C-alpha positions as CSV (number, residue, x, y, z in Angstrom):
1,M,9.4,6.0,-26.8
2,E,8.4,2.4,-27.7
3,D,5.1,1.4,-26.0
4,F,5.6,-2.0,-24.4
5,P,2.8,-4.1,-22.9
6,S,1.8,-3.2,-19.4
7,V,1.2,-5.4,-16.3
8,L,-1.3,-4.0,-13.9
9,L,-1.4,-5.5,-10.3
10,V,-4.6,-4.4,-8.5
11,I,-5.0,-4.8,-4.7
12,F,-8.6,-4.4,-3.7
13,D,-9.5,-3.7,-0.1
14,L,-12.1,-6.3,1.0
15,H,-12.3,-5.6,4.7
16,P,-15.9,-6.5,5.6
17,L,-16.4,-4.0,8.4
18,S,-15.0,-1.1,6.4
19,W,-17.4,-1.8,3.5
20,A,-20.3,-2.3,6.0
21,I,-19.6,1.2,7.4
22,S,-19.1,2.6,3.8
23,A,-22.5,1.2,2.7
24,D,-24.4,2.6,5.7
25,P,-26.5,5.7,4.7
26,G,-26.6,6.9,8.3
27,T,-22.9,7.3,8.6
28,Q,-21.8,8.2,5.0
29,T,-23.0,11.1,2.9
30,E,-22.2,9.1,-0.2
31,P,-22.7,5.4,0.7
32,M,-21.0,2.8,-1.5
33,D,-21.2,-1.0,-1.1
34,V,-18.6,-3.4,-2.3
35,E,-20.7,-4.7,-5.2
36,K,-21.0,-1.2,-6.8
37,A,-17.3,-0.5,-6.3
38,L,-16.4,-3.9,-7.8
39,G,-18.6,-3.3,-10.8
40,E,-16.9,0.0,-11.6
41,L,-13.5,-1.5,-11.0
42,L,-14.2,-4.3,-13.4
43,V,-15.0,-1.8,-16.2
44,F,-11.6,-0.2,-15.6
45,L,-9.9,-3.5,-15.7
46,N,-11.6,-4.4,-19.0
47,A,-10.4,-1.0,-20.3
48,H,-6.8,-1.9,-19.3
49,L,-6.9,-5.2,-21.2
50,A,-8.5,-3.6,-24.2
51,S,-6.1,-0.6,-24.4
52,K,-3.2,-2.7,-25.9
53,W,-2.7,-6.3,-27.0
54,G,-0.4,-8.1,-24.6
55,N,-1.5,-6.2,-21.4
56,E,-1.6,-8.4,-18.4
57,L,-3.7,-8.2,-15.2
58,M,-3.5,-9.6,-11.7
59,V,-6.1,-8.9,-9.0
60,Y,-5.5,-9.5,-5.3
61,G,-8.0,-9.2,-2.5
62,A,-6.8,-7.8,0.9
63,M,-9.1,-9.2,3.6
64,A,-9.2,-9.0,7.3
65,R,-6.9,-10.8,9.7
66,G,-3.8,-10.6,7.5
67,K,-5.2,-12.7,4.6
68,S,-4.7,-12.0,1.0
69,E,-5.8,-14.0,-2.0
70,L,-5.3,-14.0,-5.7
71,L,-8.7,-13.3,-7.4
72,Y,-7.6,-13.3,-11.0
73,S,-4.4,-13.7,-13.2
74,S,-4.3,-13.4,-16.9
75,Q,-1.5,-15.9,-16.8
76,A,-3.7,-18.5,-15.2
77,P,-6.7,-20.2,-16.8
78,S,-10.1,-18.8,-15.9
79,V,-12.7,-20.7,-14.0
80,S,-15.3,-22.6,-16.1
81,L,-18.4,-20.5,-16.7
82,E,-21.6,-22.1,-15.5
83,H,-23.8,-20.3,-17.9
84,S,-23.5,-19.4,-21.6
85,L,-21.9,-16.3,-22.9
86,P,-24.5,-13.4,-23.2
87,P,-25.0,-11.8,-26.6
88,N,-22.7,-8.8,-27.5
89,A,-20.2,-9.9,-24.9
90,F,-16.5,-10.3,-25.5
91,E,-15.4,-13.7,-24.0
92,P,-12.1,-12.6,-22.4
93,F,-13.8,-9.6,-20.6
94,H,-16.7,-11.7,-19.5
95,A,-14.5,-14.5,-18.3
96,M,-12.4,-12.1,-16.2
97,S,-15.4,-10.4,-14.6
98,Q,-17.0,-13.7,-13.8
99,T,-13.8,-15.2,-12.4
100,V,-13.3,-12.2,-10.1
101,K,-16.9,-12.2,-8.9
102,S,-16.9,-16.0,-8.3
103,R,-13.6,-15.9,-6.3
104,L,-14.8,-12.8,-4.4
105,R,-18.0,-14.6,-3.5
106,E,-16.2,-17.7,-2.3
107,L,-13.8,-15.6,-0.1
108,M,-16.6,-13.6,1.4
109,Q,-18.5,-16.8,2.3
110,Q,-15.4,-18.3,3.7
111,Q,-14.7,-15.2,5.8
112,E,-18.2,-15.1,7.1
113,A,-18.0,-18.7,8.1
114,E,-14.7,-18.1,10.0
115,L,-16.2,-15.1,11.8
116,A,-19.3,-17.1,12.8
117,A,-17.2,-20.0,14.1
118,D,-15.0,-17.7,16.1
119,D,-15.6,-17.8,19.8
120,G,-14.9,-14.1,20.1
121,M,-17.9,-13.3,17.9
122,A,-20.4,-14.4,20.5
123,V,-23.1,-12.0,21.5
124,D,-21.4,-11.0,24.8
125,G,-18.1,-10.2,23.2
126,A,-19.3,-9.0,19.8
127,D,-18.2,-5.4,20.4
128,D,-14.7,-6.5,21.5
129,A,-14.4,-8.7,18.4
130,V,-15.5,-5.9,16.1
131,T,-13.0,-3.5,17.7
132,A,-10.2,-6.1,17.4
133,M,-11.0,-6.6,13.7
134,M,-11.0,-2.9,13.0
135,K,-7.6,-2.5,14.6
136,D,-6.2,-5.2,12.3
137,G,-7.0,-3.5,9.1
138,P,-6.9,-5.1,5.6
139,A,-4.0,-7.2,4.5
140,I,-2.7,-4.7,2.0
141,V,1.0,-5.3,2.8
142,P,0.9,-9.1,2.4
143,A,-1.1,-8.6,-0.9
144,L,1.5,-6.1,-2.1
145,L,4.4,-8.4,-1.3
146,R,2.7,-11.3,-3.1
147,A,2.1,-9.1,-6.1
148,L,5.7,-8.1,-6.3
149,C,6.8,-11.7,-6.0
150,H,4.4,-12.6,-8.7
151,I,5.6,-10.1,-11.2
152,N,9.2,-10.9,-10.4
153,R,8.5,-14.6,-11.1
154,L,6.7,-14.0,-14.3
155,H,9.0,-11.2,-15.6
156,P,12.5,-11.5,-14.0
157,T,14.8,-8.6,-14.4
158,S,17.7,-10.6,-15.9
159,S,19.2,-14.0,-16.2
160,N,22.6,-12.6,-16.6
161,P,24.6,-12.9,-13.3
162,H,26.8,-9.9,-14.1
163,A,23.7,-7.8,-14.5
164,Q,22.3,-9.1,-11.2
165,L,25.6,-8.3,-9.5
166,A,25.5,-4.8,-10.9
167,N,22.0,-4.3,-9.5
168,V,23.0,-5.6,-6.0
169,Q,26.0,-3.1,-6.0
170,A,23.8,-0.3,-7.2
171,S,21.2,-0.9,-4.5
172,A,23.9,-1.1,-1.8
173,T,25.5,2.2,-2.8
174,G,22.2,4.0,-3.5
175,I,23.1,4.6,-7.2
176,I,20.6,3.8,-9.9
177,L,22.3,2.2,-12.9
178,E,20.7,2.2,-16.3
179,N,21.4,-1.4,-17.4
180,T,19.6,-2.5,-20.5
181,D,20.3,-6.2,-19.8
182,A,18.7,-5.9,-16.4
183,T,15.5,-4.1,-17.5
184,S,12.5,-6.0,-18.7
185,N,10.5,-4.8,-21.6
186,V,7.3,-5.3,-19.7
187,K,6.3,-2.3,-17.7
188,A,4.5,-3.1,-14.4
189,R,2.6,-0.9,-12.0
190,V,0.5,-1.4,-8.8
191,L,-2.9,0.1,-8.1
192,I,-4.2,-0.1,-4.5
193,V,-7.9,0.5,-3.9
194,N,-8.2,1.4,-0.2
195,N,-11.4,1.9,1.8
196,T,-10.0,1.6,5.4
197,P,-8.8,4.4,7.7
198,E,-5.1,4.5,8.6
199,R,-3.9,2.5,11.6
200,G,-0.5,2.8,13.3
201,S,-0.3,-0.8,14.4
202,G,1.6,-3.3,12.3
203,G,2.6,-3.5,8.7
204,Y,4.9,-0.4,8.6
205,V,8.2,-2.3,8.1
206,G,6.7,-4.7,5.6
207,L,5.3,-1.8,3.6
208,M,8.6,0.0,3.6
209,N,10.4,-3.2,2.4
210,S,7.9,-3.6,-0.4
211,V,8.4,0.0,-1.4
212,F,12.2,-0.5,-1.6
213,A,11.6,-3.6,-3.7
214,A,9.2,-1.6,-6.0
215,Q,11.9,1.1,-6.3
216,K,14.5,-1.4,-7.4
217,R,12.1,-2.7,-10.1
218,K,10.9,0.8,-11.0
219,I,7.3,-0.2,-10.3
220,P,5.1,2.8,-9.4
221,I,2.6,2.2,-6.6
222,D,-0.7,4.1,-7.3
223,V,-3.3,4.5,-4.6
224,V,-7.0,5.6,-4.9
225,N,-8.4,6.2,-1.4
226,L,-12.2,5.8,-1.0
227,H,-12.0,6.7,2.6
228,P,-12.5,10.3,3.6
229,T,-9.3,10.4,5.7
230,D,-5.8,10.2,4.2
231,S,-3.5,7.3,4.6
232,I,0.0,8.4,5.8
233,F,1.8,5.2,4.8
234,L,0.1,4.8,1.4
235,Q,1.0,8.5,0.7
236,Q,4.7,7.6,1.4
237,A,4.5,4.5,-0.8
238,S,3.2,6.5,-3.8
239,H,5.6,9.3,-3.3
240,L,8.7,7.1,-3.0
241,T,7.9,5.0,-6.0
242,H,6.7,8.0,-8.2
243,G,3.2,6.9,-8.2
244,I,-0.1,8.8,-7.8
245,Y,-2.0,9.1,-4.6
246,F,-5.5,10.3,-5.0
247,K,-8.2,10.7,-2.4
248,L,-11.6,10.4,-4.1
249,P,-13.6,13.6,-3.7
250,K,-16.9,12.0,-4.9
251,R,-17.6,8.3,-4.8
252,A,-20.1,8.6,-7.5
253,A,-17.3,9.5,-9.9
254,F,-15.1,6.5,-9.0
255,L,-15.1,5.0,-12.5
256,I,-14.4,8.4,-14.1
257,Y,-11.3,9.1,-12.0
258,L,-10.1,5.5,-12.6
259,N,-10.1,6.0,-16.3
260,L,-8.8,9.5,-16.4
261,I,-6.0,9.2,-13.9
262,F,-5.0,5.5,-13.6
263,L,-5.7,4.1,-17.0
264,P,-2.9,5.9,-19.0
265,P,0.6,4.2,-18.7
266,P,3.2,5.9,-16.5
267,H,5.3,7.2,-19.3
268,L,2.3,9.3,-20.6
269,R,1.5,11.0,-17.2
270,D,3.9,13.9,-17.7
271,Q,1.9,15.0,-20.8
272,L,-1.5,14.7,-19.2
273,G,-1.2,17.1,-16.3
274,L,-2.4,14.6,-13.7
275,P,-2.9,15.6,-10.0
276,L,0.3,15.8,-7.9
277,Q,0.9,15.3,-4.2
278,D,1.1,18.8,-2.7
279,K,1.8,17.6,0.8
280,V,3.3,14.3,2.0
281,D,3.4,13.2,5.6
282,F,6.7,11.5,6.3
283,R,6.0,10.5,9.9
284,A,7.0,7.0,11.0
285,V,5.8,4.4,13.4
286,C,7.7,3.7,16.7
287,F,8.8,0.1,17.2
288,C,7.9,0.1,20.9
289,H,4.2,1.1,20.8
290,Q,3.3,0.9,17.1
291,R,2.1,4.6,17.1
292,V,2.7,7.3,14.5
293,V,5.2,9.8,16.1
294,D,6.1,13.4,15.3
295,I,9.5,13.0,17.0
296,G,11.3,9.7,17.0
297,F,14.7,8.4,18.3
298,V,16.6,6.2,15.9
299,C,19.0,3.4,17.0
300,S,22.4,4.0,15.2
301,V,22.9,0.2,14.9
302,C,19.7,-1.2,13.5
303,L,17.8,2.0,12.7
304,S,14.8,1.1,14.9
305,I,12.6,4.0,15.8
306,F,11.4,4.7,19.3
307,C,9.0,7.4,20.7
308,S,11.4,8.1,23.7
309,P,15.1,7.6,24.4
310,Q,15.9,4.0,25.4
311,P,19.0,2.9,27.2
312,I,18.8,-0.5,25.4
313,C,17.5,-1.0,21.9
314,T,14.8,-3.7,22.1
315,T,15.5,-4.8,18.5
316,C,19.3,-5.3,18.4
317,K,20.0,-5.1,22.2
318,S,22.6,-2.4,21.8
319,K,23.4,-0.5,25.0
320,F,23.9,3.3,25.2
321,P,25.2,5.6,28.0
322,I,22.6,6.1,30.7
323,A,23.7,9.7,31.4
324,S,23.2,10.7,27.7
325,V,19.8,9.1,27.7
326,Q,18.7,11.0,30.9
327,Q,20.0,14.3,29.5
328,L,18.1,13.7,26.3
329,R,14.9,12.9,28.2
330,K,15.2,16.3,30.0
331,A,15.7,18.1,26.8
332,L,12.8,16.4,25.1
333,P,10.1,19.0,25.9
334,A,12.2,21.8,24.4
335,A,13.0,19.8,21.3
336,L,9.3,19.0,21.0
337,Q,8.3,22.7,21.1
338,K,11.0,23.6,18.5
339,S,9.8,20.8,16.2
340,L,6.2,22.1,16.5
341,R,7.3,25.6,15.6
342,T,9.2,24.2,12.6
343,A,6.2,22.2,11.5
344,A,3.9,25.2,11.7
345,K,6.3,27.2,9.5
346,T,6.3,24.4,6.8
347,N,2.5,24.1,6.8
348,G,2.5,20.7,8.6
349,V,4.8,18.9,6.1
350,S,7.1,16.6,8.1
351,R,10.6,16.2,6.7
352,A,13.6,14.0,7.5
353,G,15.5,14.4,10.7
354,T,17.9,16.8,12.3
355,P,20.6,15.2,14.6
356,V,20.6,16.1,18.2
357,V,23.9,16.0,20.1
358,G,23.9,13.3,22.8
359,S,23.2,9.6,22.7
360,P,23.4,7.5,19.5
361,L,19.7,7.1,20.0
362,S,19.2,10.8,19.7
363,R,18.8,11.2,15.9
364,Q,15.5,13.1,15.6
365,V,13.0,12.2,13.0
366,E,10.1,14.6,12.5
């Protein structure tokens, strides 16, 4: 197999409160601050650029309050260095590292200024503001969507309208067509560095849309999770795009795991025996309360998911028989007990749904 240049799109979690908790020795057995994690990540990025001539790199920062910024792009000129090049330093590597650090420093200062100017960050309401910020989470989904748009702009799939029509027909029918005209020689992949616990509010629909877009472009989404708890949605993103989800067992070995697992290109992973996902949680988020649900009820018109049967879909306003909805609500405890018994038999692995006779809103998703 011919080895084409690789495009690596890195999304770095820059949520300030998550890194503040991560660097606290009183709450973490292995504290790690953002500077240490960034230093080890830059070594990995330099290794990616040095592994093959023509490799490209884009680094995005996912901050709080839904903001994402481009920290570095190998297609854009680097910032001017204020100091001379140190001895025994390779200029492209040094320029990339200094560009990422300077941009990160600017974004951190800007974010601190915004938090200080916010009225909610007063002394009396500081706890409420911190709680609200922790519920928001980092802007991983906006950064992922921007990264996919960036790679599609720099390396479009095809300029042939017949090839584009074939791709549209293939995506509509669910059939993957091997079209050489619609395939770019550049192989792209996404790496998400997450340090924030999972939150059920917001971002689920956008993440699934980005996963479908990555599937169409055959772009794997890799995830390295620095937080001790697993991320349900990032697990699904890696599984559906044939990427690697890895929860870091020891933070001191962050650079080692990056180089051993995520540095090789995707076409060499089958020969290296890399870790696989033994268990994937396929639970979804309800559209009514933005909570992760074990049993969901899906609208047959717009496929919206609800945690309880609804006579009217709040998304598409479709109406369903009241009698069927009431019968389904009465049968819900029995269905819940049955699903819990089924989940216990399958070691807690949730799988796609079994239909229940009744309302069109009664397709069960476990």
